[in-house]
ZAMI-612503 format. One line per field, with one value per residue (C-alpha): x, y, z; residue number from 1. Coordinates in steps of 0.5 Angstrom, whole numbers. Layout:
// residues N
X (X / ...) .
Y (Y / ...) .
Z (Z / ...) .
k (NUM / ...) .
//
This chain:
// residues 603
X (0 / 3 / 5 / 0 / 3 / 7 / 7 / 13 / 18 / 20 / 27 / 24 / 19 / 19 / 16 / 16 / 21 / 26 / 25 / 26 / 33 / 35 / 35 / 37 / 44 / 46 / 45 / 52 / 50 / 50 / 54 / 60 / 56 / 52 / 57 / 60 / 54 / 52 / 58 / 58 / 51 / 53 / 59 / 54 / 50 / 55 / 58 / 51 / 50 / 57 / 56 / 49 / 52 / 58 / 53 / 49 / 55 / 57 / 50 / 50 / 57 / 55 / 49 / 53 / 58 / 52 / 49 / 56 / 57 / 49 / 51 / 57 / 54 / 49 / 53 / 57 / 51 / 49 / 56 / 55 / 48 / 52 / 57 / 53 / 48 / 54 / 57 / 50 / 50 / 56 / 55 / 48 / 52 / 56 / 51 / 48 / 54 / 55 / 48 / 49 / 56 / 53 / 46 / 51 / 55 / 50 / 47 / 53 / 53 / 46 / 49 / 54 / 50 / 45 / 51 / 54 / 47 / 47 / 53 / 52 / 45 / 48 / 54 / 49 / 45 / 51 / 53 / 47 / 46 / 53 / 51 / 44 / 49 / 53 / 47 / 44 / 50 / 50 / 43 / 41 / 35 / 38 / 45 / 50 / 55 / 62 / 61 / 57 / 64 / 68 / 64 / 65 / 72 / 72 / 68 / 72 / 79 / 76 / 74 / 81 / 79 / 83 / 91 / 95 / 101 / 108 / 111 / 115 / 109 / 105 / 111 / 109 / 102 / 104 / 111 / 112 / 113 / 116 / 113 / 115 / 116 / 109 / 106 / 110 / 109 / 102 / 103 / 102 / 101 / 95 / 92 / 87 / 86 / 78 / 77 / 74 / 80 / 84 / 78 / 79 / 86 / 87 / 81 / 87 / 92 / 88 / 86 / 93 / 96 / 91 / 94 / 94 / 88 / 83 / 80 / 77 / 71 / 68 / 62 / 62 / 55 / 53 / 50 / 51 / 52 / 47 / 41 / 47 / 48 / 41 / 42 / 38 / 44 / 49 / 53 / 60 / 67 / 69 / 72 / 72 / 76 / 74 / 76 / 77 / 73 / 67 / 64 / 58 / 52 / 49 / 43 / 46 / 44 / 50 / 48 / 52 / 58 / 58 / 59 / 65 / 68 / 76 / 79 / 76 / 79 / 76 / 79 / 79 / 81 / 89 / 91 / 86 / 87 / 86 / 88 / 81 / 77 / 71 / 75 / 77 / 70 / 67 / 73 / 72 / 64 / 66 / 71 / 66 / 60 / 63 / 68 / 61 / 58 / 63 / 65 / 64 / 69 / 74 / 77 / 80 / 79 / 83 / 82 / 85 / 85 / 89 / 89 / 93 / 100 / 99 / 96 / 93 / 92 / 87 / 86 / 80 / 80 / 74 / 74 / 68 / 64 / 68 / 72 / 78 / 82 / 89 / 91 / 98 / 99 / 100 / 105 / 108 / 104 / 106 / 113 / 118 / 125 / 121 / 121 / 116 / 115 / 113 / 106 / 106 / 109 / 104 / 99 / 102 / 103 / 96 / 93 / 98 / 99 / 95 / 93 / 86 / 83 / 77 / 81 / 85 / 79 / 83 / 80 / 83 / 86 / 80 / 75 / 69 / 63 / 57 / 53 / 47 / 44 / 47 / 42 / 44 / 50 / 50 / 54 / 60 / 58 / 56 / 50 / 49 / 45 / 48 / 45 / 41 / 37 / 43 / 47 / 54 / 56 / 63 / 66 / 67 / 74 / 79 / 77 / 71 / 73 / 73 / 65 / 65 / 69 / 64 / 58 / 60 / 62 / 55 / 52 / 55 / 55 / 47 / 46 / 50 / 43 / 38 / 36 / 33 / 39 / 42 / 46 / 52 / 58 / 65 / 68 / 74 / 76 / 71 / 66 / 60 / 55 / 48 / 41 / 37 / 31 / 25 / 25 / 19 / 15 / 11 / 5 / 7 / 7 / 8 / 3 / 2 / 3 / 10 / 12 / 10 / 15 / 21 / 20 / 21 / 27 / 30 / 29 / 33 / 39 / 40 / 39 / 45 / 48 / 49 / 46 / 45 / 46 / 44 / 36 / 32 / 27 / 32 / 35 / 30 / 27 / 22 / 25 / 22 / 20 / 16 / 15 / 17 / 21 / 29 / 34 / 40 / 46 / 50 / 57 / 56 / 54 / 56 / 56 / 50 / 54 / 60 / 64 / 63 / 63 / 58 / 56 / 49 / 44 / 43 / 36 / 33 / 38 / 36 / 37 / 41 / 46 / 46 / 50 / 56 / 54 / 55 / 61 / 65 / 71 / 67 / 65 / 58 / 56 / 51 / 45 / 40 / 34 / 37 / 36 / 29 / 28 / 30 / 25 / 19 / 21 / 22 / 15 / 13 / 16 / 12 / 5 / 7 / 11 / 7 / 10 / 17 / 18 / 16 / 21 / 28 / 33 / 39 / 36 / 34 / 40 / 43 / 42 / 38 / 34 / 33 / 30 / 26 / 23 / 21 / 17 / 11 / 9 / 5 / -1 / 2 / 3 / 10 / 13 / 10 / 12 / 20 / 19 / 17 / 23 / 28 / 26 / 22 / 25 / 21 / 23 / 20 / 13 / 13 / 14 / 8 / 5 / 5 / 1 / -4 / -5 / -6 / -11 / -8 / -12 / -6 / -3) .
Y (1 / 7 / 11 / 17 / 24 / 29 / 36 / 39 / 41 / 48 / 47 / 44 / 49 / 53 / 60 / 66 / 69 / 63 / 63 / 71 / 70 / 64 / 69 / 76 / 79 / 76 / 70 / 65 / 63 / 71 / 75 / 74 / 75 / 81 / 87 / 85 / 86 / 92 / 95 / 92 / 95 / 102 / 102 / 101 / 106 / 112 / 110 / 111 / 117 / 119 / 117 / 121 / 127 / 126 / 126 / 132 / 136 / 134 / 135 / 143 / 144 / 142 / 145 / 152 / 151 / 151 / 157 / 160 / 158 / 160 / 167 / 168 / 166 / 171 / 176 / 174 / 174 / 181 / 184 / 181 / 184 / 190 / 190 / 189 / 194 / 199 / 197 / 197 / 204 / 206 / 202 / 207 / 212 / 212 / 210 / 216 / 220 / 217 / 219 / 226 / 226 / 223 / 227 / 233 / 231 / 229 / 237 / 239 / 235 / 238 / 245 / 244 / 241 / 247 / 252 / 248 / 247 / 255 / 256 / 252 / 255 / 262 / 260 / 258 / 263 / 268 / 263 / 264 / 271 / 272 / 266 / 271 / 278 / 273 / 272 / 279 / 282 / 277 / 278 / 283 / 285 / 283 / 281 / 281 / 287 / 288 / 293 / 287 / 283 / 289 / 290 / 282 / 282 / 289 / 286 / 279 / 283 / 288 / 282 / 280 / 273 / 275 / 275 / 276 / 271 / 272 / 268 / 264 / 263 / 260 / 256 / 253 / 251 / 245 / 240 / 243 / 238 / 239 / 243 / 238 / 241 / 239 / 243 / 249 / 248 / 250 / 257 / 260 / 267 / 270 / 275 / 278 / 281 / 278 / 273 / 268 / 267 / 266 / 262 / 257 / 257 / 256 / 250 / 247 / 248 / 246 / 240 / 238 / 239 / 236 / 229 / 225 / 225 / 231 / 232 / 239 / 241 / 248 / 250 / 258 / 256 / 251 / 256 / 250 / 255 / 259 / 257 / 256 / 265 / 266 / 269 / 268 / 270 / 265 / 264 / 259 / 259 / 258 / 252 / 247 / 240 / 234 / 227 / 224 / 217 / 221 / 222 / 226 / 224 / 228 / 227 / 229 / 234 / 240 / 242 / 235 / 239 / 242 / 236 / 233 / 240 / 241 / 247 / 252 / 257 / 264 / 267 / 274 / 278 / 278 / 285 / 285 / 286 / 281 / 284 / 288 / 287 / 285 / 279 / 276 / 278 / 274 / 267 / 268 / 268 / 261 / 258 / 259 / 257 / 250 / 249 / 250 / 245 / 241 / 242 / 235 / 233 / 237 / 243 / 247 / 248 / 252 / 257 / 261 / 268 / 268 / 273 / 268 / 273 / 273 / 269 / 269 / 263 / 263 / 259 / 257 / 254 / 253 / 252 / 252 / 254 / 260 / 261 / 264 / 266 / 267 / 270 / 271 / 278 / 277 / 273 / 271 / 266 / 265 / 262 / 266 / 264 / 257 / 256 / 255 / 261 / 261 / 261 / 256 / 251 / 253 / 250 / 245 / 243 / 244 / 240 / 234 / 234 / 231 / 236 / 234 / 234 / 229 / 227 / 222 / 218 / 211 / 210 / 205 / 208 / 203 / 206 / 210 / 212 / 214 / 220 / 222 / 226 / 228 / 224 / 226 / 228 / 223 / 222 / 217 / 219 / 222 / 218 / 219 / 216 / 213 / 209 / 203 / 204 / 204 / 208 / 209 / 211 / 215 / 215 / 222 / 221 / 216 / 215 / 212 / 207 / 201 / 202 / 201 / 195 / 193 / 195 / 190 / 184 / 184 / 185 / 179 / 175 / 176 / 175 / 169 / 167 / 169 / 175 / 180 / 186 / 190 / 187 / 191 / 192 / 194 / 199 / 200 / 203 / 207 / 207 / 201 / 201 / 197 / 198 / 204 / 204 / 209 / 213 / 213 / 220 / 223 / 221 / 214 / 212 / 204 / 200 / 194 / 188 / 192 / 193 / 186 / 184 / 188 / 185 / 179 / 181 / 183 / 178 / 174 / 178 / 177 / 170 / 170 / 173 / 181 / 187 / 194 / 199 / 205 / 204 / 209 / 212 / 214 / 207 / 204 / 205 / 201 / 196 / 198 / 191 / 188 / 195 / 191 / 195 / 194 / 196 / 201 / 203 / 198 / 201 / 200 / 193 / 189 / 182 / 181 / 182 / 185 / 190 / 196 / 203 / 209 / 209 / 210 / 215 / 219 / 220 / 213 / 208 / 205 / 209 / 203 / 204 / 212 / 210 / 210 / 217 / 219 / 216 / 217 / 212 / 206 / 201 / 196 / 190 / 191 / 186 / 186 / 188 / 195 / 194 / 192 / 199 / 203 / 200 / 201 / 208 / 209 / 206 / 211 / 217 / 214 / 214 / 221 / 225 / 231 / 231 / 229 / 235 / 240 / 238 / 242 / 238 / 241 / 239 / 232 / 230 / 230 / 224 / 226 / 230 / 224 / 220 / 225 / 226 / 218 / 218 / 223 / 217 / 213 / 214 / 209 / 204 / 205 / 204 / 198 / 195 / 198 / 194 / 188 / 189 / 190 / 185 / 180 / 174 / 175 / 183 / 181 / 179 / 185 / 189 / 186 / 187 / 195 / 194 / 190 / 196 / 201 / 202 / 209 / 210 / 211 / 204) .
Z (0 / -2 / 3 / 4 / -1 / 5 / 4 / 1 / 7 / 7 / 4 / -2 / -3 / -9 / -7 / -11 / -7 / -8 / -15 / -16 / -12 / -16 / -23 / -19 / -22 / -15 / -16 / -16 / -24 / -26 / -22 / -27 / -34 / -32 / -31 / -37 / -42 / -38 / -40 / -47 / -47 / -45 / -49 / -55 / -53 / -52 / -58 / -61 / -58 / -60 / -68 / -67 / -64 / -70 / -75 / -72 / -72 / -79 / -82 / -77 / -80 / -87 / -87 / -84 / -90 / -95 / -91 / -92 / -99 / -101 / -98 / -102 / -109 / -106 / -105 / -112 / -115 / -112 / -114 / -121 / -122 / -119 / -124 / -129 / -128 / -127 / -134 / -137 / -134 / -137 / -143 / -144 / -142 / -148 / -153 / -151 / -152 / -158 / -161 / -159 / -162 / -168 / -168 / -167 / -174 / -177 / -176 / -177 / -184 / -185 / -184 / -188 / -194 / -193 / -193 / -199 / -203 / -202 / -205 / -210 / -212 / -212 / -216 / -220 / -221 / -222 / -227 / -231 / -230 / -233 / -239 / -239 / -240 / -245 / -249 / -248 / -250 / -256 / -258 / -264 / -267 / -274 / -274 / -269 / -270 / -269 / -263 / -259 / -261 / -259 / -253 / -251 / -251 / -247 / -242 / -241 / -241 / -236 / -231 / -231 / -235 / -242 / -242 / -248 / -248 / -252 / -256 / -251 / -247 / -253 / -254 / -248 / -250 / -254 / -256 / -263 / -269 / -275 / -281 / -288 / -295 / -297 / -293 / -295 / -302 / -300 / -300 / -306 / -307 / -307 / -312 / -310 / -302 / -302 / -296 / -300 / -304 / -297 / -295 / -300 / -300 / -292 / -294 / -297 / -293 / -287 / -289 / -291 / -284 / -281 / -282 / -276 / -271 / -274 / -279 / -282 / -285 / -288 / -283 / -285 / -288 / -282 / -277 / -271 / -266 / -268 / -263 / -257 / -258 / -259 / -266 / -272 / -277 / -278 / -273 / -274 / -275 / -281 / -279 / -275 / -273 / -269 / -269 / -276 / -273 / -273 / -280 / -280 / -285 / -290 / -285 / -280 / -274 / -275 / -267 / -266 / -268 / -261 / -258 / -262 / -264 / -262 / -266 / -269 / -274 / -277 / -284 / -285 / -292 / -293 / -291 / -285 / -279 / -274 / -267 / -267 / -260 / -265 / -268 / -262 / -259 / -264 / -263 / -255 / -256 / -260 / -255 / -249 / -252 / -254 / -247 / -243 / -248 / -247 / -239 / -236 / -241 / -243 / -239 / -245 / -252 / -259 / -263 / -269 / -273 / -280 / -285 / -288 / -287 / -280 / -274 / -267 / -263 / -257 / -251 / -247 / -240 / -236 / -228 / -223 / -229 / -231 / -237 / -237 / -245 / -247 / -253 / -257 / -261 / -268 / -271 / -278 / -281 / -289 / -290 / -292 / -296 / -295 / -288 / -283 / -279 / -271 / -273 / -278 / -274 / -268 / -272 / -275 / -268 / -265 / -270 / -270 / -262 / -257 / -253 / -249 / -257 / -254 / -247 / -251 / -252 / -255 / -262 / -266 / -273 / -276 / -272 / -276 / -273 / -277 / -273 / -275 / -269 / -262 / -257 / -249 / -244 / -239 / -233 / -236 / -244 / -249 / -253 / -261 / -265 / -271 / -277 / -277 / -271 / -266 / -262 / -259 / -253 / -252 / -246 / -244 / -241 / -239 / -232 / -234 / -239 / -233 / -232 / -240 / -240 / -234 / -238 / -244 / -239 / -235 / -242 / -244 / -238 / -238 / -245 / -245 / -239 / -245 / -241 / -244 / -244 / -249 / -255 / -254 / -259 / -257 / -262 / -258 / -251 / -249 / -254 / -254 / -260 / -258 / -261 / -260 / -254 / -254 / -248 / -243 / -244 / -238 / -242 / -243 / -236 / -236 / -235 / -229 / -233 / -237 / -229 / -227 / -233 / -230 / -224 / -227 / -231 / -224 / -222 / -226 / -227 / -219 / -220 / -224 / -218 / -221 / -219 / -224 / -218 / -222 / -223 / -224 / -229 / -234 / -234 / -237 / -243 / -248 / -254 / -260 / -263 / -257 / -253 / -247 / -241 / -241 / -236 / -240 / -237 / -234 / -232 / -225 / -224 / -219 / -216 / -211 / -203 / -207 / -202 / -206 / -205 / -207 / -214 / -218 / -216 / -209 / -212 / -213 / -209 / -203 / -196 / -193 / -198 / -197 / -192 / -196 / -198 / -190 / -189 / -196 / -195 / -192 / -196 / -196 / -198 / -204 / -204 / -209 / -204 / -206 / -213 / -211 / -207 / -213 / -217 / -212 / -211 / -219 / -219 / -214 / -219 / -225 / -220 / -218 / -223 / -222 / -214 / -215 / -220 / -215 / -211 / -212 / -216 / -212 / -205 / -208 / -210 / -203 / -198 / -193 / -197 / -201 / -195 / -193 / -200 / -200 / -194 / -198 / -201 / -196 / -200 / -205 / -199 / -199 / -192 / -192 / -198 / -197 / -190 / -193 / -198 / -193 / -188 / -191 / -196 / -202 / -204 / -211 / -207 / -203 / -211 / -214 / -208 / -210 / -217 / -212 / -207 / -212 / -217 / -220 / -227 / -231 / -230) .
k (1 / 2 / 3 / 4 / 5 / 6 / 7 / 8 / 9 / 10 / 11 / 12 / 13 / 14 / 15 / 16 / 17 / 18 / 19 / 20 / 21 / 22 / 23 / 24 / 25 / 26 / 27 / 28 / 29 / 30 / 31 / 32 / 33 / 34 / 35 / 36 / 37 / 38 / 39 / 40 / 41 / 42 / 43 / 44 / 45 / 46 / 47 / 48 / 49 / 50 / 51 / 52 / 53 / 54 / 55 / 56 / 57 / 58 / 59 / 60 / 61 / 62 / 63 / 64 / 65 / 66 / 67 / 68 / 69 / 70 / 71 / 72 / 73 / 74 / 75 / 76 / 77 / 78 / 79 / 80 / 81 / 82 / 83 / 84 / 85 / 86 / 87 / 88 / 89 / 90 / 91 / 92 / 93 / 94 / 95 / 96 / 97 / 98 / 99 / 100 / 101 / 102 / 103 / 104 / 105 / 106 / 107 / 108 / 109 / 110 / 111 / 112 / 113 / 114 / 115 / 116 / 117 / 118 / 119 / 120 / 121 / 122 / 123 / 124 / 125 / 126 / 127 / 128 / 129 / 130 / 131 / 132 / 133 / 134 / 135 / 136 / 137 / 138 / 139 / 140 / 141 / 142 / 143 / 144 / 145 / 146 / 147 / 148 / 149 / 150 / 151 / 152 / 153 / 154 / 155 / 156 / 157 / 158 / 159 / 160 / 161 / 162 / 163 / 164 / 165 / 166 / 167 / 168 / 169 / 170 / 171 / 172 / 173 / 174 / 175 / 176 / 177 / 178 / 179 / 180 / 181 / 182 / 183 / 184 / 185 / 186 / 187 / 188 / 189 / 190 / 191 / 192 / 193 / 194 / 195 / 196 / 197 / 198 / 199 / 200 / 201 / 202 / 203 / 204 / 205 / 206 / 207 / 208 / 209 / 210 / 211 / 212 / 213 / 214 / 215 / 216 / 217 / 218 / 219 / 220 / 221 / 222 / 223 / 224 / 225 / 226 / 227 / 228 / 229 / 230 / 231 / 232 / 233 / 234 / 235 / 236 / 237 / 238 / 239 / 240 / 241 / 242 / 243 / 244 / 245 / 246 / 247 / 248 / 249 / 250 / 251 / 252 / 253 / 254 / 255 / 256 / 257 / 258 / 259 / 260 / 261 / 262 / 263 / 264 / 265 / 266 / 267 / 268 / 269 / 270 / 271 / 272 / 273 / 274 / 275 / 276 / 277 / 278 / 279 / 280 / 281 / 282 / 283 / 284 / 285 / 286 / 287 / 288 / 289 / 290 / 291 / 292 / 293 / 294 / 295 / 296 / 297 / 298 / 299 / 300 / 301 / 302 / 303 / 304 / 305 / 306 / 307 / 308 / 309 / 310 / 311 / 312 / 313 / 314 / 315 / 316 / 317 / 318 / 319 / 320 / 321 / 322 / 323 / 324 / 325 / 326 / 327 / 328 / 329 / 330 / 331 / 332 / 333 / 334 / 335 / 336 / 337 / 338 / 339 / 340 / 341 / 342 / 343 / 344 / 345 / 346 / 347 / 348 / 349 / 350 / 351 / 352 / 353 / 354 / 355 / 356 / 357 / 358 / 359 / 360 / 361 / 362 / 363 / 364 / 365 / 366 / 367 / 368 / 369 / 370 / 371 / 372 / 373 / 374 / 375 / 376 / 377 / 378 / 379 / 380 / 381 / 382 / 383 / 384 / 385 / 386 / 387 / 388 / 389 / 390 / 391 / 392 / 393 / 394 / 395 / 396 / 397 / 398 / 399 / 400 / 401 / 402 / 403 / 404 / 405 / 406 / 407 / 408 / 409 / 410 / 411 / 412 / 413 / 414 / 415 / 416 / 417 / 418 / 419 / 420 / 421 / 422 / 423 / 424 / 425 / 426 / 427 / 428 / 429 / 430 / 431 / 432 / 433 / 434 / 435 / 436 / 437 / 438 / 439 / 440 / 441 / 442 / 443 / 444 / 445 / 446 / 447 / 448 / 449 / 450 / 451 / 452 / 453 / 454 / 455 / 456 / 457 / 458 / 459 / 460 / 461 / 462 / 463 / 464 / 465 / 466 / 467 / 468 / 469 / 470 / 471 / 472 / 473 / 474 / 475 / 476 / 477 / 478 / 479 / 480 / 481 / 482 / 483 / 484 / 485 / 486 / 487 / 488 / 489 / 490 / 491 / 492 / 493 / 494 / 495 / 496 / 497 / 498 / 499 / 500 / 501 / 502 / 503 / 504 / 505 / 506 / 507 / 508 / 509 / 510 / 511 / 512 / 513 / 514 / 515 / 516 / 517 / 518 / 519 / 520 / 521 / 522 / 523 / 524 / 525 / 526 / 527 / 528 / 529 / 530 / 531 / 532 / 533 / 534 / 535 / 536 / 537 / 538 / 539 / 540 / 541 / 542 / 543 / 544 / 545 / 546 / 547 / 548 / 549 / 550 / 551 / 552 / 553 / 554 / 555 / 556 / 557 / 558 / 559 / 560 / 561 / 562 / 563 / 564 / 565 / 566 / 567 / 568 / 569 / 570 / 571 / 572 / 573 / 574 / 575 / 576 / 577 / 578 / 579 / 580 / 581 / 582 / 583 / 584 / 585 / 586 / 587 / 588 / 589 / 590 / 591 / 592 / 593 / 594 / 595 / 596 / 597 / 598 / 599 / 600 / 601 / 602 / 603) .
//
């Protein structure tokens, strides 16, 4: 039988206290590990705290550095902005100062131009008054008397426009040439003292003496100076010399002699005085009339008066539209003992030495130009009508021969691309011959379609990289065959975008190109749009010719006045179209819009 269960003894009972004491740190089993663990925990916690503190310090330092960096950046930006503001202020100040200086300069230039224009107008008035007085002096109810010519001589002499030279000074006029025996043998005795016999004998002698560049014609009955001298009577020297390359046809208008005459001579009866004021005054009036007509390409001309035994030489020079004269005293002319006299030697040399006859235009010996009439006196050339509906352009001075060569080369280039330009032929250096075109009269304004075709023609020219550079009404004519408009006068033509100095006509050139006028030594890249602007101004001219003609030419031919002038055409939408030409991508479309926006009945 089993024993009854006994209650546990106090020693073996597991009370909470005893159990707790068994697990407490003070228990023998935990006493060896708890301090170490606590220390490790403490160290770990301390390390973490230190690490967190260090990271916090790092973040704080980093934040501080960022703040410092941001602050420095802001200060730098602020300083930079301040400097930029100061720089901009200084730049603005400089630009304002520059603008002010340019305005002052422009103002001075305008004042200078105004003063120059004023002086030119006054000078023109004086010259017109002088010419008027000369014409009044030449006038007569019936004919010009010897008294009138004497008055001309005495008047010019009193104004110190006439000087008398001695034989030594006369020799300095020209380089003397040796007179050959053939000339000496022409001087035969004259039985009669009549002027007609002297005239006939001198005609033979002069034809023989003019052996090189010149030919002589008898102009005693030509009266080619009558209109210029405002006289109803015969007014012309007895003999007139001009380049032998010219041939005056029977149908020629004799007034063209005023443009080509080089030397003139008068014949008096044998034994008659040749130094009377009336004789000298008559020759002076001839020389002055010719020189004024030729002043753009000749600076002096010569004349002589002879009665077969003696001769007087005269020289006229022009400077600033003032003509001055020199003449010799009578010297022996007819040879003595078969020896050439100073007078004969001087005349022979005068007719055979290059002495500014036509400013040495380079005619080939074989060049012959048959002249029918004189057409126009242009900036660089004289234009004559020749047979077969053609014209001859003759260079005024050798300075312009490069323009003639440029025109010749440009037209041939464009013609090779089948572009409608004049067919040109070069006769010699400085002489071009081409087909004749018809002028556009004020009463024959081009039609809208003709102008649209002209725009297309200009676009074709530009497509070949060539610009005209002098488009204006005078340089647009009608082809006589098909009536189409055509550009002429290509001497100033250039390549598109070529750097050039100013050339052309101030009145019609593009405003931007006028900078070459304001700065004469500056170059400008010539744009195709400049041609388009010139053509637009030409259209406006055709549309409002009355307004154009009301402007003084002296003022209009100045750059700034020209700019102001074209601002008057707003009713033709000028301002809008010219803006499109300057800033748009299609200047030709802008040009055509002129005809879409304007419905002027004359077009």
